[in-house]
N, C-alpha and C positions, 0 to 999 in steps of 0.2 A: 365372379359373375361374368366377366368379359369372355371367359372361355366356354360359356354355355352356347352351344350351337344347335342342339336338338330341339324338336318341337315340344312345346309345353303349354299348359292351360293353368292359370292361377285364378281361383275363385276365393274371394276374401270378404268377410263382413266388415263394413266401415267402422263398426263399434267394437271390434275385437280388442279385448284387453289382455290377451295372452300373446298374440303375435301382431306386430305392428303392421297395419295396412300400408303405412308409408314405406316400410321395408319391402313389401311386395311390389309397390310401385317403383322403387329404386332397382330391385332385381329385374323387373320387366324392362326398364329403361336401359340398363347396362348389359343385359344378355344380348349376344350377337345373333341369336336365332332369327331366321327369316320367317319362321312359323311359330308365332307366340300370341297368346291372348291373355289379357287381364280383365277380370270383371269384378267390380266392387258391388256388394249388395248393401244398399243404404239401410242403416239402422240395424243390420244383422250383426251377430256376435261371432264367436270363435267357431262353433260347430254349426255349419249351415244345415246339417241334417237334423238338428234339434230345434230349428226355428219354426215359425208358423208354417202351416202346410204349403202356402203359396211359395215361400222362399225355398223350402225343401224340394218341391216339385220343379221349380225353375233351375235350381242347382243340378238336380239329377238330369233334367232335360239338356242343360248346357253340356254336361259331361258326355251324355249319350250322343248328342249331335256332333260334338267335337271329335269323338272317336269315329263315328260313322263317316264323317267327311274325309277321313284319312284312310279308310279301308279301300282296297281295290274294288272297283265297281261291281265285279262279278261276285264278290263276297257279301254284298248287301242283300 
């Protein structure tokens, strides 16, 4: 994990029973990237896109915003 230096976004449900939210938190802490973001969705499970509409929309908005923030300004 310490060798990770590229930008990344981690979105994770706090109640995920398949992949550990704590592992995502550890990955985030250990990665050396200067451009990284971790967001935990309270009470959400493994697949954020199968959650209630509000969680699904927020996850999609987070992904879209994260990508748009990194595009060259003339491409937006």
